[in-house]
C-alpha positions in Angstrom: 0.0 0.0 0.0 1.2 3.5 -0.7 1.1 6.0 2.2 -1.9 7.7 0.6 -3.8 4.4 0.4 -3.0 3.6 4.0 -4.3 7.0 5.1 -7.4 6.4 3.0 -8.3 3.5 5.3 -8.3 5.9 8.3 -10.7 8.4 6.7 -14.5 8.3 7.1 -17.2 10.7 5.8 -21.0 11.0 6.0 -22.5 10.6 2.6 -26.2 10.4 3.4 -28.8 11.6 5.9 -27.4 14.4 8.0 -26.5 13.6 11.7 -24.2 16.6 12.1 -23.3 20.0 10.5 -22.1 18.5 7.2 -18.8 17.6 5.7 -18.5 20.1 2.9 -17.5 17.4 0.5 -19.2 16.0 -2.6 -16.3 14.2 -4.3 -16.7 10.9 -2.6 -16.8 8.8 -5.8 -13.5 10.2 -7.0 -11.9 9.8 -3.6 -13.1 6.1 -3.3 -11.7 5.3 -6.7 -8.3 6.7 -5.6 -8.4 4.7 -2.3 -8.8 7.8 -0.2 -11.8 6.6 1.9 -12.1 3.6 4.2 -15.6 4.1 5.5 -18.9 5.9 4.8 -21.9 6.3 7.0 -25.5 7.6 6.9 -26.0 5.9 3.6 -29.3 4.0 4.0 -30.3 3.0 0.4 -29.0 -0.4 -0.6 -28.5 0.6 -4.2 -26.4 3.6 -3.2 -24.3 1.4 -0.8 -23.7 -1.0 -3.7 -22.8 1.9 -6.0 -20.1 3.1 -3.7 -18.9 -0.4 -3.0 -18.6 -1.2 -6.7 -16.3 1.8 -7.1 -14.1 0.6 -4.3 -13.9 -2.9 -5.5 -13.6 -2.3 -9.2 -12.0 1.1 -9.7 -9.6 1.5 -6.8 -6.1 -0.1 -7.2 -6.3 -2.4 -4.2 -10.0 -3.3 -4.2 -10.4 -2.8 -0.5 -14.1 -2.8 0.5 -15.7 0.2 2.3 -17.2 -0.2 5.7 -20.7 1.3 6.0 -21.9 2.5 9.4 -25.0 4.0 10.9 -26.4 5.0 14.3 -28.6 1.9 14.9 -29.4 2.7 18.5 -32.5 0.8 19.6 -33.5 -1.1 16.5 -33.5 -0.4 12.8 -36.9 -0.7 11.3 -38.4 -2.6 14.2 -38.1 0.0 16.9 -37.5 -1.2 20.5 -37.7 1.0 23.6 -34.9 3.5 23.9 -31.8 2.1 25.7 -32.7 3.7 29.0 -36.1 1.9 28.7 -34.5 -1.4 27.7 -32.1 -1.2 30.6 -35.1 -0.8 32.9 -36.0 -4.4 32.2 -32.8 -5.4 34.0 -32.7 -8.3 31.6 -29.5 -8.3 29.4 -30.7 -11.3 27.6 -33.6 -9.3 26.1 -31.2 -6.5 25.1 -29.0 -9.0 23.4 -32.1 -10.3 21.4 -33.1 -6.8 20.5 -29.6 -6.1 19.2 -29.6 -9.3 17.2 -32.8 -8.2 15.5 -31.3 -4.7 14.8 -28.3 -6.3 13.2 -30.4 -8.6 11.1 -32.5 -5.8 9.8 -29.7 -3.2 9.3 -27.3 -5.7 7.6 -30.0 -6.5 5.1 -29.5 -3.1 3.5 -25.7 -3.2 3.8 -25.0 -1.6 7.2 -22.3 -3.6 8.8 -21.2 -1.2 11.6 -23.4 0.4 14.2 -22.3 3.3 16.4 -23.8 1.6 19.5 -23.9 0.8 22.3 -23.6 4.0 24.3 -22.2 2.8 27.6 -21.5 6.1 29.3 -22.4 6.3 33.0 -25.0 9.0 33.4 -25.7 10.6 36.7 -27.3 13.9 35.6 -30.8 13.9 34.1 -30.2 17.3 32.5 -27.9 15.5 30.0 -30.1 14.5 27.1 -28.0 11.5 26.0 -28.9 9.7 29.2 -31.7 8.3 27.0 -29.1 6.3 25.0 -27.5 4.5 27.9 -28.1 2.1 30.8 -28.2 4.7 33.6 -26.0 5.5 36.6 -24.7 2.1 37.8 -21.4 0.5 36.5 -22.4 -3.1 37.5 -25.7 -3.1 35.5 -24.1 -0.9 32.8 -21.4 -3.5 32.2 -23.9 -6.3 31.8 -25.9 -4.3 29.3 -22.8 -3.2 27.4 -21.7 -6.8 26.9 -25.2 -7.8 25.9 -25.4 -5.2 23.1 -22.0 -6.4 21.7 -23.0 -10.0 21.7 -26.3 -9.2 20.0 -24.9 -7.0 17.3 -21.8 -9.2 16.5 -23.5 -12.6 16.9 -21.7 -15.9 17.2 -19.5 -15.1 14.1 -18.8 -11.6 12.9 -18.4 -12.9 9.3 -22.0 -14.0 9.2 -24.0 -11.9 6.7 -26.5 -10.7 9.4 -24.0 -9.2 11.9 -22.7 -5.7 12.6 -19.5 -4.6 14.2 -20.3 -2.9 17.5 -18.9 0.4 18.7 -18.8 1.1 22.4 -19.1 4.9 22.9 -18.3 7.6 24.0 -14.9 6.8 25.4 -14.8 8.2 28.1 -16.4 10.4 30.7 -18.9 12.0 28.3 -21.8 11.3 30.6 -20.3 13.5 33.3 -20.6 16.7 31.3 -20.6 19.7 33.6 -24.0 21.2 34.2 -25.5 18.3 32.2 -24.8 20.4 29.1 -23.9 18.3 26.1 -20.3 18.4 24.8 -19.2 20.2 28.0 -15.9 19.4 29.8 -15.6 16.8 32.5 -13.4 16.6 35.6 -13.1 13.0 36.8 -10.4 11.7 39.1 -8.5 8.6 38.0 -10.0 6.8 41.0 -13.6 7.7 40.0 -12.9 7.1 36.3 -11.7 3.6 37.0 -14.3 2.7 39.5 -17.4 4.1 37.8 -16.9 5.3 34.2 -14.5 2.8 32.7 -16.1 -0.6 33.7 -18.8 -0.7 31.0 -16.2 0.0 28.3 -14.0 -2.7 29.8 -17.0 -5.1 29.7 -17.6 -4.2 26.0 -13.9 -4.9 25.2 -14.1 -8.2 27.1 -17.2 -9.1 25.1 -15.3 -8.6 21.9 -16.5 -5.2 20.6 -14.8 -4.5 17.3 -14.5 -0.8 17.7 -14.7 2.1 20.2 -15.6 5.7 19.6 -13.7 8.5 21.3 -15.8 11.2 22.9 -16.3 14.9 22.4 -15.5 16.1 25.9 -12.3 17.2 27.5 -11.4 14.9 30.3 -9.3 16.5 33.1 -8.0 19.1 30.7 -7.2 16.7 27.8 -9.9 16.1 25.1 -11.0 12.5 25.0 -10.2 12.3 21.3 -6.5 13.2 22.0 -6.0 11.5 25.3 -3.1 9.1 25.4 -3.9 7.9 28.9 -7.3 6.6 28.1 -6.7 5.7 24.4 -3.4 4.0 24.7 -2.4 3.4 28.4 -5.8 2.0 29.5 -7.3 0.7 26.3 -4.3 -0.8 24.6 -1.7 -1.5 27.2 -4.0 -2.5 30.1 -7.0 -4.0 28.4 -5.3 -5.4 25.2 -7.9 -4.0 22.8 -7.1 -5.1 19.2 -10.0 -3.4 17.4 -9.9 0.2 16.2 -11.0 3.6 17.6 -13.0 6.0 15.5 -13.5 9.7 16.5 -16.9 11.1 17.1 -18.2 13.5 14.5 -15.5 16.1 13.8 -14.1 15.6 17.3 -10.6 15.8 15.9 -11.3 19.1 14.2 -12.8 20.3 17.5 -9.5 20.0 19.2 -8.9 23.5 17.9 -12.0 24.9 19.6 -10.9 23.1 22.8 -7.6 25.0 22.6 -5.5 21.9 22.5 -4.4 22.6 18.9 -3.8 25.9 17.2 -4.0 24.5 13.7 -5.2 21.5 11.7 -1.9 19.8 11.5 -1.5 19.8 15.3 -5.0 18.5 15.8 -4.4 15.6 13.4 -1.1 14.8 15.1 -2.4 14.9 18.7 -5.4 12.7 17.9 -3.5 10.2 15.9 -0.6 9.9 18.3 -2.9 9.6 21.2 -4.6 6.5 19.6 -7.6 7.5 17.4 -7.3 5.3 14.3 -10.1 6.6 12.1 -11.1 10.2 11.6 -14.9 10.7 11.4 -15.8 13.6 9.1 -13.1 16.3 10.0 -10.9 15.3 6.9 -7.8 16.2 8.9 -6.2 12.8 8.5 -6.8 13.0 4.8 -5.4 16.6 4.6 -2.6 16.4 7.1 -1.4 13.0 8.0 0.8 12.4 5.0 2.7 15.6 5.7 3.2 14.5 9.3 4.7 11.2 8.1 6.9 12.8 5.5 8.4 15.2 8.0 9.1 12.5 10.5 6.7 13.7 13.1 4.5 10.6 12.9 6.2 7.2 12.2 4.8 5.4 9.2 4.9 2.2 11.4 2.2 3.8 13.6 0.0 4.4 10.5 0.6 0.8 9.5 -0.7 -0.4 12.9 -3.9 1.7 12.6 -4.5 0.4 9.1 -4.0 -3.2 10.3 -6.6 -2.7 13.0 -9.2 -1.4 10.4 -8.4 -4.1 7.9 -8.7 -6.8 10.6 -12.3 -5.7 11.2 -13.1 -5.6 7.5 -11.7 -9.1 7.1 -13.5 -10.3 10.2 -16.8 -9.0 8.8 -16.3 -11.0 5.6 -16.3 -7.9 3.4 -13.5 -9.0 1.2 -15.4 -12.2 0.3 -18.9 -10.6 0.2 -18.6 -6.8 -0.4 -22.0 -6.3 -2.0 -25.5 -6.5 -0.7 -28.3 -8.6 -2.2 -30.8 -5.8 -3.0 -33.7 -8.1 -2.8 -32.9 -9.3 0.8 -34.3 -6.1 2.4 -37.8 -6.8 1.0 -38.3 -9.5 3.6 -36.0 -8.4 6.4 -38.2 -6.1 8.5 -41.1 -6.4 11.0 -41.0 -10.2 11.3 -43.7 -11.5 13.7 -41.2 -12.7 16.2 -39.4 -9.3 16.1 -42.6 -7.4 16.8 -43.5 -9.8 19.6 -40.0 -9.2 21.1 -40.5 -5.5 20.8 -43.8 -5.7 22.7 -42.4 -7.9 25.4 -39.4 -5.6 26.0 -41.7 -2.6 26.1 -43.9 -4.2 28.6 -41.0 -5.1 30.8 -39.5 -1.6 30.5 -42.4 0.2 32.0 -41.9 1.3 35.6 -44.9 1.7 37.8 -44.1 4.6 40.1 -47.3 5.0 42.0 -50.6 3.1 42.3 -52.7 4.5 45.1 -56.1 3.3 46.1 -59.2 4.9 44.5 -62.4 3.9 46.2 -60.6 1.3 48.3 -58.5 -0.5 45.6 -55.4 0.4 43.6 -56.4 2.3 40.4 -54.3 -0.1 38.2 -54.9 -2.4 36.6 -58.0 -0.8 35.0 -61.1 -2.6 36.4 -64.0 -4.0 34.4 -66.2 -1.2 35.8 -64.4 1.3 33.5 -66.4 1.5 30.3 -65.3 4.8 28.8 -61.8 6.4 28.9 -60.5 9.7 27.8 -57.0 9.6 26.3 -55.5 13.0 26.8 -52.2 14.7 26.2 -50.0 15.0 23.1 -48.1 11.8 23.0 -50.6 8.9 22.9 -50.8 8.5 19.1 -47.1 8.0 18.4 -44.6 8.5 21.2 -41.8 8.2 18.6 -43.2 11.2 16.7 -45.9 13.0 18.6 -46.0 16.1 16.4 -45.9 14.1 13.2 -42.8 15.8 12.0 -40.0 13.3 12.0 -40.9 10.6 9.5 -42.7 10.7 6.2 -44.8 7.9 4.6 -41.9 6.6 2.7 -40.5 4.6 5.6 -42.0 1.1 5.9 -44.4 0.7 8.7 -44.9 -2.3 11.0 -48.7 -2.3 10.9 -48.8 -1.9 14.7 -51.8 -0.1 16.2 -51.4 3.1 18.1 -52.3 3.2 21.8 -55.7 4.9 21.3 -56.4 2.4 18.5 -55.6 -0.5 20.8 -58.0 0.9 23.4 -60.7 1.2 20.8 -60.2 -2.4 19.8 -60.7 -3.3 23.5 -63.4 -0.9 24.6 -65.3 -0.1 21.4 -65.3 3.0 19.1 -67.5 5.2 21.1 -65.8 4.5 24.4 -62.4 6.0 23.8 -62.4 9.8 23.7 -59.1 11.1 22.1 -58.4 14.8 22.8 -54.8 16.1 23.0 -55.5 19.1 25.1 -52.0 20.5 24.3 -49.1 19.9 22.1 -45.8 18.9 23.6 -44.6 22.5 23.9 -47.7 24.6 23.1 -51.5 24.7 23.6 -54.5 27.0 24.0 -57.1 27.5 26.6 -59.7 26.0 24.2 -57.6 22.9 23.8 -57.3 22.4 27.5 -61.1 23.0 27.9 -61.8 20.4 25.3 -59.7 17.8 27.2 -61.4 18.7 30.5 -64.8 18.1 28.9 -63.7 14.7 27.6 -62.5 13.8 31.1 -65.8 14.7 32.6 -67.6 12.4 30.1 -65.3 9.4 30.8 -64.9 7.0 33.7 -61.2 7.3 33.6 -58.7 9.8 32.2 -55.4 8.5 30.8 -52.9 11.3 30.5 -50.0 10.8 28.1 -47.5 13.5 28.9 -43.8 14.2 28.7 -41.1 14.8 26.1 -40.9 14.6 22.4 -38.1 12.3 21.2 -36.0 15.3 20.1 -36.0 16.7 23.7 -33.6 14.0 24.7 -30.6 12.5 23.0 -27.7 14.4 21.5 -27.8 18.2 21.8 -30.9 18.0 24.0 -29.8 19.1 27.4 -32.5 20.6 29.6 -32.2 23.0 32.6 -35.8 22.3 33.6 -37.0 18.7 34.0 -40.6 19.4 34.5 -43.4 18.8 32.0 -42.9 21.0 29.0 -45.2 23.7 27.6 -48.7 23.8 29.1 -48.8 20.1 30.0 -48.8 20.8 33.8 -51.8 23.1 33.4 -53.6 20.4 31.5 -52.8 17.8 34.1 -54.0 20.0 37.0 -57.2 20.9 35.1 -58.1 17.2 34.5 -57.3 16.2 38.0 -59.6 19.0 39.2 -62.6 17.3 37.5 -62.4 14.6 40.2 -62.2 11.8 37.7 -59.6 9.1 38.4 -56.4 9.8 36.5 -53.6 7.5 35.2 -50.5 9.5 34.2 -48.2 7.9 31.6 -44.9 9.7 31.4 -43.0 9.5 28.1 -39.4 10.7 28.3 -35.7 10.0 27.7 -34.8 10.9 31.3 -36.2 11.2 34.8 -38.6 14.1 35.1 -39.5 16.3 38.1 -43.2 15.8 38.8 -43.7 16.5 42.5 -47.3 17.8 42.0 -48.3 14.7 40.1 -46.8 12.4 42.8 -48.9 14.2 45.4 -52.2 14.4 43.4 -52.3 11.7 40.7 -53.2 8.2 42.0 -51.4 6.2 39.3 -48.1 7.1 37.5 -46.1 5.0 35.1 -42.8 5.7 33.4 -43.1 4.4 29.8 -39.9 6.1 28.4 -40.1 6.0 24.6 -41.4 2.5 24.0 -41.0 1.9 20.3 -43.0 0.2 17.6 -45.3 -1.9 19.8 -46.1 0.9 22.3 -49.8 0.6 21.8 -50.2 -3.1 22.5 -47.7 -3.0 25.4 -49.4 -0.1 27.1 -52.9 -1.5 26.7 -52.0 -5.0 28.0 -50.2 -3.5 31.0 -52.9 -1.0 32.0 -55.5 -3.7 31.8 -53.5 -6.2 33.8 -52.6 -8.7 31.2 -49.0 -7.9 32.0 -47.9 -7.1 35.5 -45.2 -4.3 35.5 -41.8 -5.5 36.4 -39.5 -2.7 35.2 -37.2 -1.0 37.8 -35.5 2.4 37.6 -31.8 2.5 36.5 -31.6 6.2 37.2 -32.6 8.1 40.4 -35.6 10.4 39.8 -35.1 13.8 41.4 -37.6 15.9 43.4 -36.2 19.0 41.8 -33.5 19.8 39.2 -31.4 21.4 41.8 -30.5 17.9 43.2 -28.7 17.0 39.9 -26.3 15.3 39.5 -28.2 12.7 41.6 -27.1 9.1 42.0 -27.5 6.4 44.6 -23.9 5.1 44.8 -22.5 8.3 46.4 -20.1 8.7 49.2 -21.4 9.5 52.7 -19.5 12.8 53.3 -18.0 13.7 56.7 -21.3 15.2 57.8 -24.1 12.9 56.7 -27.6 13.9 57.9 -28.0 10.7 59.9 -30.9 11.0 62.3 -31.8 14.5 61.1 -35.4 15.2 60.1 -34.8 16.8 56.7 -38.5 17.7 56.4 -37.9 20.4 59.0 -36.0 23.6 58.3 -32.4 23.8 59.5 -33.3 26.1 62.4 -35.6 23.5 63.9 -33.2 20.6 64.0 -30.5 19.9 66.6 -27.6 20.3 64.1 -27.8 22.6 61.1 -24.3 21.8 59.9 -24.9 18.6 58.0 -24.8 17.9 54.3 -28.3 18.9 53.2 -30.4 21.4 51.3 -32.3 24.0 53.3 -35.3 23.9 50.9 -35.4 20.3 49.7 -34.9 16.7 50.9 -31.6 15.0 49.9 -33.4 11.8 48.8 -34.7 11.2 45.3 -38.4 11.2 44.5 -37.9 7.6 43.4 -34.6 5.8 44.1 -32.4 3.7 41.8 -33.9 0.1 41.5 -37.4 1.3 42.4 -40.6 0.0 40.8 -44.0 -1.2 41.9 -46.1 -4.2 40.8 -49.8 -5.0 40.8 -49.0 -7.4 43.6 -46.9 -6.9 46.8 -43.8 -8.5 48.1 -42.1 -8.9 51.5 -38.5 -9.7 52.4 -37.2 -11.8 55.2 -34.0 -11.1 57.0 -30.7 -11.1 55.1 -28.5 -14.0 56.1 -25.0 -15.2 55.3 -23.1 -18.5 55.6 -19.9 -16.8 56.7 -19.2 -13.5 58.4 -15.4 -13.2 58.3 -12.8 -13.8 55.6 -9.3 -12.5 54.8 -8.3 -9.9 52.2 -5.2 -11.9 51.3 -7.3 -14.9 50.3 -9.7 -12.8 48.3 -6.9 -11.0 46.5 -5.2 -14.3 45.6 -8.4 -15.3 43.8 -9.5 -11.9 42.5 -8.2 -12.3 38.9 -9.3 -15.9 38.5 -12.3 -16.3 36.2 -13.3 -19.4 38.0 -12.8 -18.1 41.6 -14.9 -19.9 44.2 -17.6 -17.8 45.9 -16.5 -16.1 49.1 -19.9 -16.0 50.8 -23.5 -17.0 50.1 -26.1 -14.3 50.9 -29.7 -15.2 51.1 -33.1 -13.8 51.8 -36.7 -15.2 51.5 -39.0 -13.2 49.3 -42.8 -13.7 49.5 -45.6 -12.6 47.2 -48.1 -11.2 49.7 -50.6 -10.0 47.1 -53.4 -11.6 45.1 -51.7 -11.6 41.7 -48.7 -13.4 40.2 -45.8 -11.1 39.7 -42.1 -10.8 39.1 -39.8 -9.2 41.7 -36.3 -7.8 41.1 -34.3 -8.9 44.2 -31.3 -6.6 44.5 -28.0 -7.0 46.5 -25.9 -4.0 47.6 -22.6 -3.9 49.4 -21.0 -1.1 51.5 -17.4 -1.0 52.6 -16.0 1.1 55.5 -12.4 1.5 56.7 -10.9 1.4 53.2 -8.0 3.5 51.8 -10.5 5.3 49.4 -14.0 6.4 50.3 -16.5 3.9 49.0 -20.2 4.4 48.2 -22.7 3.9 51.0 -24.2 1.2 48.7 -23.0 -0.4 45.5 -25.0 -2.9 43.4 -23.3 -6.2 43.3 -26.0 -8.6 42.2 -29.7 -9.0 41.4 -32.1 -11.7 40.4 -35.6 -11.5 38.8 -37.9 -14.1 40.2 -41.5 -15.0 39.5 -43.9 -15.7 42.4 -47.5 -16.9 42.5 -49.8 -15.4 45.1 -48.7 -16.6 48.5 -45.6 -18.2 47.2 -42.2 -17.7 48.8 -38.7 -18.3 47.5 -35.3 -18.3 49.1 -33.0 -16.2 46.9 -29.3 -17.0 47.2 -26.4 -14.8 45.9 -22.9 -16.4 45.7 -20.5 -13.5 45.9 -17.1 -13.7 44.4 -14.0 -11.7 45.6 -14.8 -9.1 42.9 -17.9 -8.0 44.9 -15.6 -6.7 47.6 -12.8 -5.2 45.5 -12.4 -1.6 44.6 -9.8 0.9 43.3 -7.6 1.8 46.2 -5.4 4.8 47.0 -2.7 3.5 44.6 -5.3 3.0 41.8 -5.0 -0.7 42.1 -8.1 -3.0 42.0 -7.9 -4.9 45.2 -9.7 -6.1 48.4 -8.7 -4.5 51.7 -9.5 -5.2 55.3 -12.8 -3.5 56.0 -16.2 -3.5 57.7 -18.8 -4.7 55.2 -22.6 -4.1 55.1 -24.7 -6.2 52.7 -28.3 -5.5 51.9 -30.9 -7.5 50.1 -34.0 -5.6 49.1 -36.3 -4.2 46.4 -34.3 -1.0 45.7 -31.2 0.9 46.6 -32.9 2.7 49.5 -34.3 -0.2 51.5 -33.8 -3.9 52.4 -32.5 -5.7 55.5 -28.8 -5.5 56.4 -26.2 -8.0 57.6 -22.7 -7.1 58.8 -19.5 -8.9 57.7 -15.8 -8.3 58.2 -12.8 -8.6 56.0 -9.6 -9.2 58.0 -6.1 -8.4 56.7 
């Protein structure tokens, strides 16, 4: 390969639908013929993919195939719940199946590389891209990261229905200051290793073919030019053999960061730090040859990056099968089993937040006495596109019925009153009055409120997490009618809804549930499916609590024993870590979720209360390390319905060389119980459950006092005390 042909493999451009500000180039065909492009993305027409690929395979000197990528985030044509919703199932096996469907559908048109999963830890609900991840916990986030990789890449990456995965955004992007997208992050090495890096490490261990470097500056060094994360950790410590692609123009943005004064410096710093492929900025194409010719960048380093990219192309089978069967896509979408999976995942993603009694019994599931319902609010018809703006009729449709249409099928045409009342961000007095009139006519009002899809995701940070527009007015007006109200919240993040929590009897978080939203919502509300989703992010009482996360340190002045409902002047000690105008605790904690039945927990018990750090450290790196301790608790279904309970185990360490969270998730099991049934749930904990990053940034077990909880969420459960001796 000539140097120019080598550099061509390191260059990627967007050649289709826009997902950024544009590349300013239109000469892709000529560049491909010259071997100057290694990858294109955002091309979604099979004929166009084949057109570009024929140029690469027939007109370029070396006939190296292009790699076509796309943001396939939660499904391709069959749309699954957003990743935050899928994570709320706490079932990685379902995420793996959804990713498998996404790969099968996207690969049918020639997409062999997805820019997913996003595995950033997200602790601040103001940050819009929280919607794309698995929440605030590294234990659960690591399980989800590995599941996405397995699903996309399948058993063999060279199978025709696979895609290369891309774990993003490496690293610390989810800790953007103020929750403002693209903003800088300051994360100590200890915190980086203990909380933010584990999901990426899990993706690497699962075999992800690629990683994407992030937009943000990390501790003063942009993530797309950070040798510590890109080379020291990723290559030297983890042994990653795939390739790293920059995010959209993040190499060019090194100038705006102030790390580079010119293009040639930006290209040098990104490439030397460890970014193999340049997405969109064109700086590798424009500057890298000069850097090699002047001796600033060794050509051997270019060779290694090219090898990494070619390995992925070989692994995908692109050299043997570069072209796409243009007839394959006709039968690739909306298979019955895919739609059934989408419905099942949606049902399992819903989190029941409140279900108070109305006339002596919980409002949900909807009783047979309800004959007529009013479906109010802007989001019921299509949560993926409530304003009807995003998608035209040209995209293939699944044939799934909307939520109101599913209700009509169940209750009859004249028994479902559909009135929006407001738009997502706007509405009139007359609109609200019409919704109130419909509520008065119905037995039950179902409010569908929250965010439009473009209010979360990239470039969608919010400083206010309450209901947008006039939705709060609509809600209060409908509640004032005295009719029972069910509130369904659609969003890509937690929302602050304290008034609703106080005044609305039933509230359910539905996230953005995807293609089968209508069927899933209807079956859940009428009790055919019992909600089993649990929160993977803490829901704040007010935006001033953000960033808010359960696995926080205790501080030197915790408010233990202080009644935080009273003002500081009325309590014995004012000088504790608290707000003077708000409780410290979330509205709903991590791990929380209700069911249509009830569960009780027995005492947490262990088979051993003391063990030695030296023994645990000896076994720490063994993949087959024997369990250290068995923790058990008996869980009973005390209600009248069958249901699934998510039994969660948390560990807290004290007396360690670095401050540890009060609680950290170390295990969970989802169990099914019939009414009156009880099960003993046993957790076998390995040494890893007690290890952490110490004051030397080494992952180890130390002598410490240990608390272990088993319970239904991160804020409750019964505790047992253990001790780790030196």
